[in-house]
DSSP file (Angstrom, degrees, kcal/mol; ACC not computed):
  #  RESIDUE AA STRUCTURE BP1 BP2  ACC     N-H-->O    O-->H-N    N-H-->O    O-->H-N    TCO  KAPPA ALPHA  PHI   PSI    X-CA   Y-CA   Z-CA
    1    1 A M     >        0   0    0      0, 0.0     4,-2.1     0, 0.0     5,-0.2   0.000 360.0 360.0 360.0 -44.9    0.0    0.0    0.0
    2    2 A L  H  >  +     0   0    0      1,-0.2     4,-2.4     2,-0.2     5,-0.2   0.878 360.0  54.7 -62.9 -37.9    2.8    2.4    0.9
    3    3 A R  H  > S+     0   0    0      2,-0.2     4,-2.3     1,-0.2    -1,-0.2   0.904 107.9  48.8 -62.7 -42.1    4.5    1.6   -2.4
    4    4 A R  H  > S+     0   0    0      2,-0.2     4,-2.5     1,-0.2    -2,-0.2   0.904 111.1  50.2 -64.5 -41.8    1.4    2.5   -4.4
    5    5 A L  H  X S+     0   0    0     -4,-2.1     4,-2.5     2,-0.2    -2,-0.2   0.908 110.6  49.3 -62.8 -42.5    1.0    5.8   -2.5
    6    6 A L  H  X S+     0   0    0     -4,-2.4     4,-2.2     2,-0.2    -2,-0.2   0.913 111.4  49.2 -63.1 -44.0    4.6    6.7   -3.1
    7    7 A L  H  X S+     0   0    0     -4,-2.3     4,-2.3     2,-0.2    -2,-0.2   0.912 111.3  49.7 -62.2 -43.3    4.3    5.9   -6.8
    8    8 A L  H  X S+     0   0    0     -4,-2.5     4,-2.3     1,-0.2    -2,-0.2   0.913 110.4  50.1 -62.6 -43.2    1.1    8.0   -7.0
    9    9 A A  H  X S+     0   0    0     -4,-2.5     4,-2.0     1,-0.2    -1,-0.2   0.890 110.5  50.6 -62.8 -39.4    2.8   10.9   -5.3
   10   10 A L  H  X S+     0   0    0     -4,-2.2     4,-1.1     2,-0.2    -2,-0.2   0.911 110.5  48.8 -65.0 -43.4    5.7   10.7   -7.7
   11   11 A L  H  < S+     0   0    0     -4,-2.3     3,-0.4     1,-0.2     4,-0.3   0.901 112.6  47.8 -63.9 -41.5    3.5   10.7  -10.8
   12   12 A V  H >< S+     0   0    0     -4,-2.3     3,-1.0     1,-0.2    -1,-0.2   0.876 107.1  56.8 -68.3 -37.2    1.5   13.7   -9.5
   13   13 A S  H 3< S+     0   0    0     -4,-2.0    -1,-0.2     1,-0.2    -2,-0.2   0.751 113.1  39.0 -69.9 -23.4    4.6   15.7   -8.7
   14   14 A T  T 3< S+     0   0    0     -4,-1.1    -1,-0.2    -3,-0.4    -2,-0.2   0.307  92.6 114.2-107.4   8.7    6.0   15.5  -12.2
   15   15 A S    <   -     0   0    0     -3,-1.0    73,-1.0    -4,-0.3     2,-0.3  -0.374  56.7-135.6 -81.7 159.5    2.8   15.9  -14.1
   16   16 A A  E     -A   87   0A   0     71,-0.2     2,-0.3    -2,-0.1    71,-0.2  -0.781  18.8-169.1-107.6 154.6    1.9   18.8  -16.4
   17   17 A Y  E     -A   86   0A   0     69,-2.5    69,-3.1    -2,-0.3     2,-0.3  -0.991  18.4-122.1-144.1 156.0   -1.4   20.6  -16.5
   18   18 A A  E     -A   85   0A   0     -2,-0.3     2,-0.3    67,-0.2    67,-0.2  -0.667  27.8-178.2 -96.1 150.2   -3.1   23.1  -18.7
   19   19 A A  E     -A   84   0A   0     65,-2.5    65,-0.8    -2,-0.3     3,-0.1  -0.923  31.8-138.9-139.7 164.0   -4.4   26.5  -17.5
   20   20 A D  S    S+     0   0    0     -2,-0.3    11,-2.5     1,-0.1     2,-0.3   0.602  89.2  29.0 -97.7 -16.2   -6.2   29.5  -19.0
   21   21 A T  E     -F   30   0B   0      9,-0.2     2,-0.3    63,-0.1     9,-0.2  -0.950  58.9-167.5-140.0 158.5   -4.1   32.1  -17.2
   22   22 A Y  E     -F   29   0B   0      7,-2.5     7,-2.6    -2,-0.3     2,-0.5  -0.977  15.4-140.9-147.6 139.4   -0.6   32.5  -15.8
   23   23 A R  E     -F   28   0B   0     -2,-0.3     2,-0.7     5,-0.2     5,-0.2  -0.880   9.4-169.5-106.9 125.9    0.8   35.2  -13.5
   24   24 A F  E >  S-F   27   0B   0      3,-2.8     3,-2.2    -2,-0.5     2,-0.4  -0.926  72.4 -55.8-106.5 101.5    4.3   36.7  -13.8
   25   25 A G  T 3  S-     0   0    0     -2,-0.7    -2,-0.0     1,-0.3     0, 0.0  -0.510 121.3 -19.8  63.8-118.4    4.6   38.7  -10.6
   26   26 A T  T 3  S+     0   0    0     -2,-0.4     2,-0.3    -3,-0.1    -1,-0.3   0.419 122.0  90.5-100.1   0.5    1.7   41.1  -10.6
   27   27 A R  E <   -F   24   0B   0     -3,-2.2    -3,-2.8    14,-0.1     2,-0.4  -0.784  61.6-152.6-103.3 143.1    0.9   40.8  -14.3
   28   28 A L  E     -F   23   0B   0     -2,-0.3     2,-0.3    -5,-0.2    -5,-0.2  -0.910   9.7-171.7-117.6 137.1   -1.4   38.2  -15.8
   29   29 A V  E     -F   22   0B   0     -7,-2.6    -7,-2.5    -2,-0.4     2,-0.3  -0.938  13.2-177.6-120.4 151.6   -1.5   36.6  -19.3
   30   30 A E  E >   -F   21   0B   0     -2,-0.3     3,-2.5    -9,-0.2    51,-0.3  -0.951  39.1 -72.6-144.8 163.4   -4.3   34.4  -20.6
   31   31 A V  T 3  S+     0   0    0    -11,-2.5    51,-0.2    -2,-0.3     3,-0.1  -0.334 119.7  33.5 -54.8 132.1   -5.3   32.4  -23.5
   32   32 A G  T 3  S+     0   0    0     49,-2.5    -1,-0.3     1,-0.4    50,-0.1   0.096  88.2 122.8 103.3 -20.2   -6.3   34.8  -26.3
   33   33 A D    <   -     0   0    0     -3,-2.5    48,-3.0     1,-0.1    -1,-0.4  -0.337  69.7 -98.1 -68.7 157.3   -3.7   37.4  -25.4
   34   34 A S  B  >  -B   80   0A   0     46,-0.2     4,-1.7     1,-0.1    46,-0.3  -0.366  20.7-122.2 -75.0 155.4   -1.3   38.5  -28.1
   35   35 A A  H  > S+     0   0    0     44,-2.6     4,-2.4     1,-0.2     5,-0.2   0.825 113.9  59.2 -64.4 -31.7    2.2   37.1  -28.3
   36   36 A S  H  > S+     0   0    0     43,-0.4     4,-2.0     2,-0.2    -1,-0.2   0.856 103.0  51.2 -68.0 -33.6    3.5   40.6  -28.0
   37   37 A K  H  > S+     0   0    0     -3,-0.2     4,-2.3     2,-0.2     5,-0.2   0.914 109.9  50.2 -66.5 -42.2    1.8   41.1  -24.7
   38   38 A L  H  X S+     0   0    0     -4,-1.7     4,-3.2     1,-0.2     5,-0.5   0.931 111.7  47.5 -59.6 -46.2    3.4   37.9  -23.4
   39   39 A A  H  X S+     0   0    0     -4,-2.4     4,-1.6     1,-0.2    -1,-0.2   0.868 111.3  51.7 -64.1 -36.8    6.8   39.1  -24.6
   40   40 A E  H  < S+     0   0    0     -4,-2.0    -1,-0.2    -5,-0.2    -2,-0.2   0.902 119.1  35.4 -65.8 -41.1    6.2   42.5  -22.9
   41   41 A I  H  < S+     0   0    0     -4,-2.3    -2,-0.2    -5,-0.1    -3,-0.2   0.914 132.8  24.4 -80.0 -45.2    5.3   40.9  -19.6
   42   42 A A  H  < S-     0   0    0     -4,-3.2    -3,-0.2     1,-0.3    -2,-0.2   0.586  98.9-133.5-101.0 -12.3    7.6   37.9  -19.5
   43   43 A G     <  -     0   0    0     -4,-1.6    -1,-0.3    -5,-0.5    -2,-0.1  -0.349  56.2 -21.9  83.9-173.4   10.4   39.0  -21.7
   44   44 A P  S    S-     0   0    0      0, 0.0     2,-0.0     0, 0.0    19,-0.0  -0.425  78.8-105.0 -70.3 145.3   11.9   36.8  -24.4
   45   45 A P        -     0   0    0      0, 0.0    20,-0.2     0, 0.0     3,-0.1  -0.329  13.9-132.6 -69.2 152.3   11.4   33.0  -24.0
   46   46 A G  S    S+     0   0    0     18,-1.9     2,-0.3     1,-0.3    19,-0.2   0.767  95.0  17.3 -71.6 -25.8   14.2   30.8  -22.8
   47   47 A Y  E     -C   64   0A   0     17,-1.3    17,-3.0     2,-0.0     2,-0.4  -0.990  66.6-169.2-148.9 137.8   13.4   28.4  -25.6
   48   48 A K  E     -C   63   0A   0     -2,-0.3    15,-0.2    15,-0.2    13,-0.0  -0.998   7.7-178.8-132.0 132.0   11.3   28.8  -28.8
   49   49 A E  E     -C   62   0A   0     13,-2.4    13,-2.9    -2,-0.4     2,-0.1  -0.995  24.1-124.6-134.2 132.7   10.2   25.9  -31.0
   50   50 A P  E     -C   61   0A   0      0, 0.0     2,-0.5     0, 0.0    11,-0.3  -0.441  16.5-143.2 -73.5 149.9    8.2   25.9  -34.2
   51   51 A I  E     -C   60   0A   0      9,-3.1     8,-3.2    25,-0.1     9,-1.6  -0.968  20.4-163.2-111.1 127.1    5.0   23.8  -34.5
   52   52 A E  E     -C   58   0A   0     -2,-0.5     6,-0.2     6,-0.2     2,-0.0  -0.808  16.6-120.7-111.7 151.8    4.5   22.3  -38.0
   53   53 A T    >   -     0   0    0      4,-2.7     3,-1.7    -2,-0.3     6,-0.1  -0.268  42.4 -95.7 -73.8 172.2    1.4   20.8  -39.6
   54   54 A A  T 3  S+     0   0    0      1,-0.3    -1,-0.1     2,-0.1    -2,-0.0   0.773 128.9  53.1 -61.6 -25.5    1.5   17.2  -40.8
   55   55 A Q  T 3  S-     0   0    0      2,-0.0    -1,-0.3     0, 0.0    -3,-0.0   0.453 124.8-102.6 -90.1  -1.6    2.4   18.5  -44.3
   56   56 A G  S <  S+     0   0    0     -3,-1.7    -2,-0.1     1,-0.3     2,-0.1   0.496  75.5 137.0  96.2   4.3    5.4   20.5  -42.9
   57   57 A G        -     0   0    0      1,-0.1    -4,-2.7    -5,-0.0     2,-0.5  -0.380  64.3 -91.5 -80.1 163.6    3.8   24.0  -42.9
   58   58 A H  E     +C   52   0A   0     -6,-0.2    -6,-0.2     1,-0.2    -1,-0.1  -0.627  47.1 164.6 -78.1 123.6    4.1   26.5  -40.1
   59   59 A E  E     -     0   0A   0     -8,-3.2    19,-0.3    -2,-0.5     2,-0.3   0.677  57.7 -68.8-108.8 -27.4    1.3   26.2  -37.6
   60   60 A G  E     -C   51   0A   0     -9,-1.6    -9,-3.1    17,-0.2    -1,-0.4  -0.974  49.8 -87.7 167.7-157.6    2.7   28.2  -34.6
   61   61 A E  E     -CD  50  76A   0     15,-2.3    15,-3.4    -2,-0.3     2,-0.5  -0.971  15.2-134.7-144.6 156.7    5.3   28.1  -31.9
   62   62 A R  E     -CD  49  75A   0    -13,-2.9   -13,-2.4    -2,-0.3     2,-0.5  -0.980  20.8-164.1-111.1 124.3    5.9   26.9  -28.4
   63   63 A W  E     -CD  48  74A   0     11,-2.8    11,-3.0    -2,-0.5     2,-0.4  -0.942   7.0-159.9-109.1 126.8    7.5   29.4  -26.1
   64   64 A Q  E     +CD  47  73A   0    -17,-3.0   -18,-1.9    -2,-0.5   -17,-1.3  -0.894  11.0 179.0-112.8 138.5    9.0   28.1  -22.9
   65   65 A Y  E     - D   0  72A   0      7,-2.5     7,-2.9    -2,-0.4     2,-0.5  -0.947  21.7-137.5-128.1 150.0    9.8   30.0  -19.7
   66   66 A T  E     + D   0  71A   0     -2,-0.3     2,-0.4     5,-0.2     5,-0.2  -0.952  20.8 178.1-108.4 127.9   11.3   28.8  -16.4
   67   67 A D  E >   - D   0  70A   0      3,-2.6     3,-1.5    -2,-0.5    -2,-0.0  -0.848  61.2 -63.5-131.6  94.6    9.6   30.3  -13.3
   68   68 A G  T 3  S-     0   0    0     -2,-0.4    -1,-0.1     1,-0.3     0, 0.0  -0.479 121.5  -9.2  62.3-126.6   11.2   28.9  -10.1
   69   69 A P  T 3  S+     0   0    0      0, 0.0    20,-3.5     0, 0.0     2,-0.3   0.309 123.4  87.5 -84.9  11.6   10.5   25.1  -10.1
   70   70 A Y  E <   -DE  67  88A   0     -3,-1.5    -3,-2.6    18,-0.2     2,-0.5  -0.844  60.7-151.8-116.2 147.0    8.1   25.3  -13.1
   71   71 A T  E     -DE  66  87A   0     16,-2.8    16,-2.3    -2,-0.3     2,-0.5  -0.981  19.9-161.9-109.1 122.5    8.5   25.2  -16.8
   72   72 A I  E     -DE  65  86A   0     -7,-2.9    -7,-2.5    -2,-0.5     2,-0.5  -0.921   2.6-164.5-109.3 125.7    5.7   27.1  -18.5
   73   73 A T  E     -DE  64  85A   0     12,-3.2    12,-2.9    -2,-0.5     2,-0.5  -0.947   1.2-164.1-113.6 126.1    4.9   26.5  -22.2
   74   74 A F  E     -DE  63  84A   0    -11,-3.0   -11,-2.8    -2,-0.5     2,-0.6  -0.941  11.3-146.9-107.9 124.6    2.8   28.9  -24.2
   75   75 A V  E     -DE  62  83A   0      8,-2.6     7,-3.8    -2,-0.5     8,-1.1  -0.832  16.4-160.7 -91.2 120.7    1.5   27.6  -27.5
   76   76 A I  E     +DE  61  81A   0    -15,-3.4   -15,-2.3    -2,-0.6     2,-0.4  -0.908  16.0 169.4-108.3 122.5    1.3   30.5  -29.9
   77   77 A K  E >  S- E   0  80A   0      3,-2.5     3,-1.7    -2,-0.5   -17,-0.2  -0.999  70.1  -5.6-133.7 132.1   -0.9   30.3  -33.0
   78   78 A Q  T 3  S-     0   0    0     -2,-0.4    -1,-0.1   -19,-0.3     3,-0.1   0.847 129.6 -57.1  53.6  38.3   -1.8   33.2  -35.3
   79   79 A G  T 3  S+     0   0    0      1,-0.2   -44,-2.6   -45,-0.1   -43,-0.4   0.550 119.1  97.0  77.9   7.7    0.0   35.6  -33.0
   80   80 A R  E <  S-BE  34  77A   0     -3,-1.7    -3,-2.5   -46,-0.3     2,-0.5  -0.902  83.9 -97.7-129.4 156.1   -2.1   34.7  -30.0
   81   81 A I  E     + E   0  76A   0    -48,-3.0   -49,-2.5    -2,-0.3    -5,-0.2  -0.624  39.1 174.3 -72.6 119.1   -1.7   32.4  -26.9
   82   82 A A  E     +     0   0A   0     -7,-3.8     2,-0.3    -2,-0.5    -1,-0.2   0.707  64.1   1.9 -98.3 -26.3   -3.7   29.3  -27.8
   83   83 A A  E     - E   0  75A   0     -8,-1.1    -8,-2.6   -53,-0.1     2,-0.4  -0.987  55.1-149.8-159.4 152.7   -2.7   27.2  -24.7
   84   84 A I  E     -AE  19  74A   0    -65,-0.8   -65,-2.5    -2,-0.3     2,-0.4  -0.995  16.7-175.2-128.5 124.9   -0.7   27.4  -21.5
   85   85 A E  E     -AE  18  73A   0    -12,-2.9   -12,-3.2    -2,-0.4     2,-0.4  -0.975   5.2-163.6-123.7 134.1    0.9   24.3  -20.0
   86   86 A Q  E     -AE  17  72A   0    -69,-3.1   -69,-2.5    -2,-0.4     2,-0.4  -0.957   6.1-175.7-119.8 134.0    2.7   24.2  -16.7
   87   87 A Q  E     -AE  16  71A   0    -16,-2.3   -16,-2.8    -2,-0.4     2,-0.4  -0.995  23.1-133.0-131.7 131.2    5.0   21.5  -15.5
   88   88 A H  E       E   0  70A   0    -73,-1.0   -18,-0.2    -2,-0.4    -2,-0.0  -0.691 360.0 360.0 -79.4 128.2    6.7   21.1  -12.2
   89   89 A N              0   0    0    -20,-3.5    -1,-0.1    -2,-0.4   -19,-0.1   0.463 360.0 360.0 -79.7 360.0   10.5   20.3  -12.7
């Protein structure tokens, strides 16, 4: 029983989850905000990766930021935040 509990705690601690908003200090960004607003509030991303369609066309980008023990990934499509994913490192 203790082993199962430990395994469950380990899985939960490294899991990622999606959110509609994220706070950088006192400033808030949310799904639907422009990529330029994100850059103004959070600065340039630590890592930027293109997202391609199945045919190889440009669909968007993933911008990653590190905020303490978290990695925050913003999915940018058509110049706007389409999704926010947070993962505990």
